[in-house]
C-alpha positions, -999 to 999 in steps of 0.1 A, spaced: -449 -274 886 -416 -292 881 -390 -274 903 -362 -272 877 -379 -251 850 -378 -214 842 -406 -192 827 -405 -175 794 -423 -142 786 -424 -150 749 -460 -147 738 -478 -143 771 -477 -121 801 -458 -136 830 -491 -145 848 -507 -162 817 -475 -180 809 -473 -194 845 -509 -206 840 -498 -223 807 -469 -239 825 -492 -252 852 -515 -266 825 -486 -283 808 -472 -299 839 -507 -311 850 -506 -335 820 -473 -352 830 -474 -381 854 -453 -380 885 -420 -398 880 -419 -391 843 -387 -369 846 -362 -395 834 -355 -403 798 -384 -394 774 -413 -375 789 -441 -391 769 -472 -369 765 -500 -390 779 -531 -372 765 -542 -361 731 -517 -365 703 -517 -356 666 -519 -383 640 -480 -382 639 -478 -387 676 -469 -352 688 -484 -342 722 -511 -317 719 -531 -298 746 -556 -269 747 -551 -239 770 -575 -209 769 -591 -222 736 -557 -224 718 -539 -256 709 -503 -261 718 -477 -287 709 -463 -301 742 -427 -304 730 -427 -267 719 -441 -255 752 -416 -277 771 -387 -263 751 -398 -227 759 -403 -235 796 -368 -248 800 -349 -228 774 -368 -197 765 -384 -185 733 -380 -204 701 -364 -181 675 -384 -175 643 -374 -200 616 -363 -227 639 -381 -259 649 -380 -280 680 -364 -313 671 -360 -346 690 -327 -363 697 -348 -393 708 -369 -395 676 -400 -398 697 -426 -373 687 -446 -376 719 -415 -368 740 -414 -334 757 -382 -338 777 -366 -304 771 -336 -312 792 -322 -341 773 -343 -348 742 -352 -315 725 -330 -292 705 -335 -263 680 -328 -266 643 -339 -257 609 -360 -279 586 -327 -288 568 -312 -298 602 -342 -320 608 -339 -336 573 -302 -343 578 -308 -358 612 -335 -380 597 -311 -392 570 -282 -397 595 -304 -418 617 -318 -438 588 -354 -428 594 -361 -420 558 -354 -454 543 -325 -443 523 -296 -445 547 -280 -474 527 -281 -453 496 -263 -422 506 -229 -412 492 -205 -440 485 -232 -467 493 -254 -454 465 -254 -480 436 -244 -454 410 -218 -435 431 -187 -426 411 -170 -406 439 -160 -412 475 -160 -387 504 -124 -376 499 -130 -369 462 -161 -348 470 -140 -328 495 -113 -323 468 -139 -312 442 -154 -287 466 -120 -273 475 -110 -269 438 -143 -255 428 -143 -229 456 -107 -219 447 -121 -208 413 -107 -237 391 -128 -243 360 -156 -267 368 -155 -285 335 -118 -292 341 -126 -305 376 -152 -328 361 -128 -342 336 -102 -348 364 -128 -369 384 -148 -384 356 -180 -365 363 -199 -338 345 -195 -300 351 -231 -301 363 -222 -327 390 -193 -305 401 -217 -275 404 -242 -296 424 -214 -308 447 -201 -273 452 -236 -259 460 -243 -289 483 -273 -301 462 -257 -335 462 -233 -350 488 -248 -325 513 -239 -348 542 -202 -343 535 -187 -315 555 
């Protein structure tokens, strides 16, 4: 076992979880503790590390996260800063987030093919980031959304979509 990890009692007894950790670390090659820890064995078709322990399949990055950080709360996923599905470096590369966090991270890093078409760069954009912020502020203050739309040259529907973050969701 790697010396800098802690155990989690999440879904296993302490003894069986220790055995799961041993099985996990048996797959990683010595010296693989810097940068990405690439899972060397079986992977899914999307490149995520996979291994079997006591007739159950485990994703390597999820086990790594739990070993180093504890249980994964329900509703959260283990995401990769490094964007390498086969990486299981829970110290530097893995973090928890929602499906929405994952989608926003994907867009921010340009992994969805649409980075050049977000916000002001979109070919049909009528607004800029500052205007979107103003629209949100006015809409949240209770001002009539039709009036806001007229002020900015957009429809009331667009104002509602901006207010509810259905569009321009990347703008804080």
